[in-house]
C-alpha positions, 0 to 999 in steps of 0.5 A: 458488494452486499453477498461478498461481503456477508459470505466473508462474514459468515466465515470468520470466528464469531465471539459468543455474542457474534454466534447469535447474529445470523447475518451481518445485515443485523449486526451492529456496527464495529465500534473503534478501540482507541488503543489500536490507532497508530497515526505514525503507521498510517502517515507511513503507509499513506506515503508509500501508497503515494509512491505506489499510485505514482509507479502504476500511473507510470506504467499505464502511461507507458504500457508496461502491462507485463513488464517488471522494470525495476523503480529508483526512489530518490528521497528528499528527507532521510526519514521518508527514505527509512520508510520507503526502505522499510516498505520496499518489498510491499511497494514492489508487490503493489506496484508490480516492480521487479525491486525497488532501489533507493538511490543515495544522496544525489545519485541519479537514475540510469539514463532513459528512466521516466521521471515523476515527482511523488511530493 
């Protein structure tokens, strides 16, 4: 996708140093800034991504292409439940769900729901 990448790069605001570089093809590769790393945030999004992948697989397996079904999640740990609750809007958007409901304690999902284990 070099043409799309080049077009996007041309539209980005440039620093004075970057202004003299005519193309992304000859620009230096970006160097990561150590202070920007957030391993905890990365871990939390990886957990949410695993849930989204499972939701998408279930939707595909059952042929739910247009329906926006509710998703019920039971968590084995309170920290995972907190993470998924904080990211529930992202999970609903990326999983094409009408809502994400975290089940409290030993509560069961409504009858007729499909079940998949994420981890």
